C-alpha positions as CSV (number, residue, x, y, z in Angstrom):
1,M,-110.4,-76.4,-173.2
2,K,-111.9,-76.1,-176.4
3,I,-108.6,-74.9,-178.2
4,L,-106.5,-78.4,-176.6
5,N,-109.7,-80.0,-178.0
6,R,-108.5,-78.3,-181.0
7,T,-105.0,-79.6,-181.4
8,I,-104.4,-82.3,-179.8
9,D,-106.6,-85.0,-181.2
10,E,-105.9,-89.0,-181.5
11,R,-103.1,-88.9,-183.8
12,F,-100.9,-86.0,-182.0
13,L,-101.6,-88.7,-178.9
14,N,-100.4,-92.1,-181.5
15,H,-97.3,-90.6,-182.5
16,R,-96.4,-89.5,-178.6
17,R,-96.8,-93.1,-178.0
18,Q,-95.4,-94.0,-180.7
19,S,-92.2,-92.2,-180.9
20,T,-91.5,-92.6,-176.9
21,S,-91.7,-96.0,-177.9
22,L,-88.9,-96.0,-180.3
23,A,-86.7,-93.4,-177.8
24,G,-87.1,-96.5,-174.7
25,I,-86.7,-98.7,-177.5
26,C,-83.7,-97.1,-179.1
27,G,-82.3,-96.4,-175.3
28,G,-82.4,-99.9,-173.7
29,I,-80.4,-100.8,-177.5
30,T,-77.9,-98.2,-176.4
31,A,-77.3,-99.4,-173.2
32,I,-77.6,-102.6,-174.2
33,C,-74.6,-102.3,-177.0
34,L,-72.4,-100.2,-174.5
35,F,-72.4,-103.1,-172.2
36,A,-70.9,-105.1,-174.3
37,Y,-68.6,-102.8,-175.7
38,H,-66.8,-102.7,-172.1
39,L,-67.3,-105.7,-171.8
40,Y,-65.6,-107.2,-174.7
41,F,-62.9,-104.9,-175.6
42,D,-62.3,-103.2,-172.1
43,H,-62.8,-106.8,-170.0
44,R,-65.0,-105.1,-166.9
45,W,-68.7,-105.2,-166.2
46,S,-70.5,-101.7,-166.1
47,W,-73.1,-102.7,-164.1
48,D,-75.2,-99.3,-164.1
49,L,-75.5,-100.0,-168.1
50,F,-76.4,-103.4,-167.6
51,A,-79.2,-101.9,-165.2
52,V,-80.8,-99.3,-167.3
53,G,-80.4,-101.6,-170.5
54,M,-82.3,-104.9,-168.3
55,T,-84.7,-102.4,-166.4
56,I,-86.0,-101.0,-170.5
57,V,-85.9,-105.0,-170.9
58,G,-88.1,-105.8,-168.4
59,I,-90.4,-103.5,-168.5
60,K,-90.8,-103.7,-172.1
61,L,-91.5,-107.4,-171.8
62,I,-94.2,-106.7,-169.2
63,A,-96.1,-104.0,-170.5
64,M,-96.9,-106.4,-173.4
65,T,-97.9,-109.4,-171.3
66,W,-100.4,-106.9,-169.9
67,Y,-101.5,-104.9,-173.0
68,T,-101.6,-108.7,-174.7
69,L,-103.5,-110.3,-171.3
70,R,-106.1,-107.3,-171.0
71,D,-107.1,-107.1,-174.3
């Protein structure tokens, strides 16, 4: 696996981690904004968007707590 050691280094893994985190945050914000749009303009609760948004927020808070306690 010498070829992987040359092409995959810490910078690549750090960029992948940051881009995945950013994508998750943007997905959560989009789900929450769509939920708010449906609630305020269509006057209906969109439980699937609410569940997606709260799941992403909950996992992010749990991960932040885990990493804070582990450092």
